[in-house]
C-alpha positions in Angstrom: -4.7 27.3 -16.3 -1.8 25.2 -17.5 -1.4 27.3 -20.7 -1.2 30.5 -18.5 1.4 28.8 -16.3 3.7 28.4 -19.2 4.1 32.1 -19.8 7.4 33.4 -18.4 7.2 35.4 -15.2 3.5 36.3 -15.4 2.5 32.6 -15.7 4.3 31.6 -12.6 2.8 34.5 -10.7 -0.8 33.7 -11.8 -0.2 30.0 -10.9 1.0 30.9 -7.4 -1.9 33.3 -6.8 -4.3 30.7 -8.1 -3.1 28.1 -5.6 -2.9 30.5 -2.7 -6.6 31.4 -3.1 -7.5 28.1 -1.6 -6.9 29.6 1.9 -10.0 31.8 1.5 -13.1 31.1 3.5 -15.0 29.5 0.6 -11.9 27.3 -0.4 -12.2 28.2 -4.1 -9.1 28.4 -6.2 -8.7 30.7 -9.3 -9.8 27.9 -11.6 -13.0 27.4 -9.5 -13.8 31.1 -9.9 -13.1 31.0 -13.7 -15.4 27.9 -14.1 -17.9 29.2 -11.7 -17.8 26.0 -9.7 -18.0 25.6 -5.9 -16.0 23.5 -3.5 -18.3 21.1 -1.5 -17.4 20.0 2.0 -17.8 16.2 2.3 -17.8 14.3 5.5 -17.2 10.6 5.3 -19.4 8.4 7.4 -17.7 6.1 9.9 -18.9 2.5 9.9 
């Protein structure tokens, strides 16, 4: 993703879209989709 971000104009657009994808219901960014990973919701226990 950082290599794509260095491409003039298109790199900035891809980086912006990649970050804005976090607002989807599944919370995956573009790099999560590329790597086929999932975002896991973690709730800390209160002690």
